[in-house]
C-alpha positions as CSV (number, residue, x, y, z in Angstrom):
1,X,71.9,167.9,122.9
2,X,68.3,166.7,121.6
3,X,66.2,169.9,119.8
4,X,62.8,170.6,122.1
5,X,59.8,170.5,119.4
6,X,58.0,174.0,119.1
7,X,54.8,173.9,121.0
8,X,55.0,170.3,122.4
9,X,56.0,171.1,125.8
10,X,59.2,171.7,127.8
11,X,60.8,168.1,128.2
12,X,59.7,166.6,125.0
13,X,62.6,165.8,122.2
14,X,62.0,164.8,118.7
15,X,62.4,160.9,119.1
16,X,59.8,161.0,122.8
17,X,57.7,162.8,120.7
18,X,57.8,160.5,117.8
19,X,57.6,157.9,120.6
20,X,54.2,158.9,121.0
21,X,53.0,159.7,117.5
22,X,53.9,156.5,116.1
23,X,51.2,154.0,118.4
24,X,48.4,156.7,117.4
25,X,49.3,156.9,113.9
26,X,48.8,152.8,113.6
27,X,45.9,152.9,115.9
28,X,44.0,155.6,113.7
29,X,44.5,153.2,111.0
30,X,42.5,151.0,112.4
31,X,40.5,152.7,113.1
32,X,40.3,154.2,109.8
33,X,39.6,151.1,108.5
34,X,37.0,149.8,111.2
35,X,34.8,152.9,109.8
36,X,35.5,151.1,106.6
37,X,34.0,148.0,107.1
38,X,31.1,149.2,109.0
39,X,29.8,151.5,106.0
40,X,30.2,148.7,103.1
41,X,28.6,146.4,105.6
42,X,26.0,148.9,106.0
43,X,25.4,149.2,102.2
44,X,25.5,145.6,102.2
45,X,23.0,145.0,103.9
46,X,20.7,147.5,103.8
47,X,18.4,145.6,100.8
48,X,17.9,142.6,103.4
49,X,17.1,145.6,106.5
50,X,15.2,148.0,104.5
51,X,17.6,150.9,106.0
52,X,17.5,153.9,104.3
53,X,21.1,155.5,102.8
54,X,22.4,159.0,103.8
55,X,23.5,160.5,101.2
56,X,26.7,161.5,102.4
57,X,27.6,158.1,103.3
58,X,28.9,157.1,100.2
59,X,31.5,159.8,99.9
60,X,32.6,159.5,103.4
61,X,32.9,155.5,102.8
62,X,35.6,156.6,100.1
63,X,37.0,159.2,102.0
64,X,37.6,156.5,105.0
65,X,39.1,154.0,102.8
66,X,41.4,156.7,100.9
67,X,42.7,158.1,104.2
68,X,43.5,154.5,105.7
69,X,45.6,153.9,102.6
70,X,47.3,156.9,102.4
71,X,48.5,156.6,106.3
72,X,49.2,153.0,105.7
73,X,51.0,153.8,102.7
74,X,52.9,156.2,104.4
75,X,54.1,154.0,107.4
76,X,55.2,151.4,105.4
77,X,56.7,153.5,102.7
78,X,57.8,156.6,103.2
79,X,56.8,159.8,102.6
80,X,58.7,160.2,99.5
81,X,57.0,156.8,97.8
82,X,53.5,158.0,99.5
83,X,53.6,161.0,97.8
84,X,55.7,160.1,94.5
85,X,52.4,157.4,94.2
86,X,49.7,159.7,95.5
87,X,50.7,162.2,93.4
88,X,50.9,160.4,90.1
89,X,47.6,158.6,90.9
90,X,45.5,161.7,91.6
91,X,47.7,163.7,88.1
92,X,47.1,160.3,86.0
93,X,43.7,160.0,87.1
94,X,42.5,163.1,86.4
95,X,44.2,163.7,83.3
96,X,42.4,160.4,82.1
97,X,39.1,161.4,83.4
98,X,38.6,164.8,82.1
99,X,39.9,163.1,78.8
100,X,37.2,160.4,79.3
101,X,33.8,162.8,80.3
102,X,35.0,164.9,77.3
103,X,35.2,162.4,74.9
104,X,34.5,159.6,75.5
105,X,37.6,158.0,74.5
106,X,39.2,156.5,77.3
107,X,36.4,154.7,78.9
108,X,33.6,155.2,76.9
109,X,30.9,157.9,76.9
110,X,29.8,159.0,80.5
111,X,29.0,162.0,83.0
112,X,29.2,161.8,86.8
113,X,26.7,163.5,88.9
114,X,26.9,166.4,91.0
115,X,26.0,164.1,93.7
116,X,29.7,163.4,94.1
117,X,30.7,167.0,95.1
118,X,33.6,169.7,94.4
119,X,34.4,169.3,90.1
120,X,37.4,170.0,88.3
121,X,37.1,169.9,84.6
122,X,33.9,167.8,85.3
123,X,35.5,165.2,87.3
124,X,34.9,165.2,90.8
125,X,38.0,165.6,92.6
126,X,37.0,162.4,94.9
127,X,37.3,160.5,91.7
128,X,40.9,161.1,91.5
129,X,42.0,160.7,94.8
130,X,40.0,157.6,94.6
131,X,43.0,156.1,92.1
132,X,45.3,156.5,94.5
133,X,43.1,153.7,96.8
134,X,42.1,151.7,94.9
135,X,45.5,151.2,92.8
136,X,47.5,151.5,96.8
137,X,45.1,148.1,97.7
138,X,46.0,146.4,94.3
139,X,49.5,147.2,94.6
140,X,49.6,145.6,98.0
141,X,47.6,142.6,96.5
142,X,50.0,142.3,94.0
143,X,53.3,142.5,95.5
144,X,52.1,139.6,98.2
145,X,50.9,137.4,95.0
146,X,54.6,138.1,93.4
147,X,57.1,139.9,95.7
148,X,57.6,143.0,96.3
149,X,60.2,145.5,94.8
150,X,61.3,143.3,91.4
151,X,65.1,143.9,90.1
152,X,64.8,143.3,87.0
153,X,62.5,146.0,84.0
154,X,60.8,142.7,83.0
155,X,59.7,141.6,86.0
156,X,58.6,145.1,87.0
157,X,56.8,145.5,83.9
158,X,54.6,142.2,84.8
159,X,54.1,143.1,88.2
160,X,52.5,146.1,87.2
161,X,50.7,144.7,84.6
162,X,49.5,142.4,87.8
163,X,48.8,145.0,90.1
164,X,46.6,146.9,87.1
165,X,44.4,143.9,86.5
166,X,43.7,143.4,90.7
167,X,42.8,146.9,90.7
168,X,40.7,146.5,87.6
169,X,38.7,143.3,88.5
170,X,37.5,146.2,91.5
171,X,35.7,148.1,88.6
172,X,34.3,145.2,87.6
173,X,32.6,144.1,90.7
174,X,32.2,147.8,91.2
175,X,31.0,149.5,88.7
176,X,27.3,147.3,87.8
177,X,26.3,148.7,91.6
178,X,28.0,151.9,91.4
179,X,26.3,153.4,87.8
180,X,22.8,151.7,89.2
181,X,23.0,154.3,92.0
182,X,23.3,157.3,89.5
183,X,26.9,158.3,90.4
184,X,28.0,158.3,86.7
185,X,25.6,158.0,84.2
186,X,26.5,155.7,80.7
187,X,25.9,157.5,77.8
188,X,25.5,154.1,75.9
189,X,24.9,151.4,78.7
190,X,27.1,148.1,78.0
191,X,26.9,144.8,77.5
192,X,27.9,143.8,81.1
193,X,25.4,144.3,83.1
194,X,25.0,147.8,81.8
195,X,28.5,149.0,81.8
196,X,31.1,148.7,78.2
197,X,33.4,146.7,78.0
198,X,35.0,149.4,76.9
199,X,35.6,151.0,80.1
200,X,37.5,148.0,81.7
201,X,40.5,148.6,78.8
202,X,40.1,152.2,80.0
203,X,40.7,150.8,83.9
204,X,43.5,148.9,82.9
205,X,45.5,151.3,80.7
206,X,45.1,153.8,83.8
207,X,46.2,151.5,86.4
208,X,49.0,150.3,84.0
209,X,50.3,153.7,83.7
210,X,49.7,154.7,87.6
211,X,52.2,151.5,88.5
212,X,54.4,152.1,85.6
213,X,55.2,155.8,86.4
214,X,55.2,154.9,90.4
215,X,57.9,152.2,89.9
216,X,60.1,154.2,87.3
217,X,60.2,157.6,89.7
218,X,61.1,155.3,92.5
219,X,63.0,152.7,91.4
220,X,66.0,154.0,93.0
221,X,64.6,154.5,96.2
222,X,63.9,152.1,98.5
223,X,61.1,152.3,101.1
224,X,61.7,154.1,104.6
225,X,59.6,152.3,106.7
226,X,58.5,154.9,109.4
227,X,58.6,151.8,111.9
228,X,58.3,148.6,112.5
229,X,55.8,146.6,110.8
230,X,54.4,143.6,111.9
231,X,52.5,140.7,110.0
232,X,48.9,141.9,110.7
233,X,49.5,145.4,109.7
234,X,51.3,144.7,106.7
235,X,48.1,142.3,105.6
236,X,45.6,145.2,106.4
237,X,45.5,146.7,102.8
238,X,45.2,143.2,101.4
239,X,42.2,142.4,104.5
240,X,40.9,146.0,103.1
241,X,40.4,144.3,99.3
242,X,39.1,141.2,100.5
243,X,36.8,142.5,102.6
244,X,35.1,145.0,100.1
245,X,34.9,141.6,97.9
246,X,33.0,140.3,100.8
247,X,30.7,142.9,101.3
248,X,29.5,143.0,97.3
249,X,29.2,139.4,97.7
250,X,26.4,139.5,100.3
251,X,25.1,142.6,99.1
252,X,24.3,141.2,95.5
253,X,23.2,138.2,96.5
254,X,21.0,140.2,98.8
255,X,19.8,141.7,95.8
256,X,19.4,138.5,94.2
257,X,22.2,139.1,92.0
258,X,23.9,135.7,91.7
259,X,25.7,136.0,88.7
260,X,27.2,139.5,89.9
261,X,28.1,137.4,93.6
262,X,30.0,134.9,91.4
263,X,32.1,136.9,89.5
264,X,32.8,138.7,92.5
265,X,34.1,136.0,94.6
266,X,35.9,134.6,91.1
267,X,37.4,138.0,90.7
268,X,38.3,140.4,93.9
269,X,37.9,137.3,96.2
270,X,39.7,134.9,94.4
271,X,42.6,137.5,94.2
272,X,42.6,138.7,97.9
273,X,42.1,134.7,99.1
274,X,45.4,134.1,96.7
275,X,47.0,137.0,98.4
276,X,45.8,136.3,102.2
277,X,47.0,132.4,101.8
278,X,50.8,133.9,101.1
279,X,50.9,135.6,104.6
C-alpha cells in the first residue's frame, strides 16, 4: 500500500508527488541560470549603456549561480555527493580564506569589504559558498574534457589537478575586475593587473584540496541522479562557465581592456569551447 504524504493531500502518493516535483525542479534550474545570465550581461554592458549598478546586484548574482550549481548537482549527482561536495568546498574555502585574511599566507595580503555581507572569521559567508559554485562548474568542464569518474587513483589525481586549473582560470579572469570594484582589497597590489601572482597559487591549492577530498570521500559512492539527464541539462554548467567567460570578454572590451579580454578568451573561453566541442 502506498504511503500518502502529509500535507500533500488525500490521494497523492510519494511517487506522484515526485512526478510533479521533478519537472518543476528542472524548470527552476533553467530559471536560475537565466537570471544569472541577465545579471552578468547587465554588468558587462553597463560601461556601454551607462547603467547604474544596484548595490546588492553582485551578491544576488552570486547567489543565483550558487543556487543553480546546488540544484544541478542535486539532480545529477544525488544528495550524498552534493552534500559532500558543497560541505567540503565550504569548510576548506572558509578555512583557507580565514587563514589568508589573517596571515596573507594563502593568497597574499588582502581583506574583504563589508559590502559582501555577513562575516565569519573576517570572511563573508558568500565567499565559501562561492567556492562550491566555482569548483562545481570547473568539475563539470573537467569531466566533459577528460571523462567522468576515473577508475584509477592516478587518473583521479590528474582529473583533480585539471579541475583546479579550470577553477583557477575563473579567478585569473575575474579577480582584476572584482578587486577594482573594492569587494576585496590587496594590501600590496601585484603585477597581474594589480593582483599578486601568489593569489593564483593559493587558488590552485584550494581548488585541488577540495577536489581531492571530494573524490576521496565519494570514491565508493556512485552518483545517483534524481531522474533522466538530457544532453542539454548535462551541459548547463559548461554553458554557465562559457557564458561567464563571454560576459567578461564583452565587459573588458567595453572598458578598453583588450589585454584582459584576450586573456579571458584563451583561458576560460578556450576551456569552455573545448568542453562544448566534446558534447
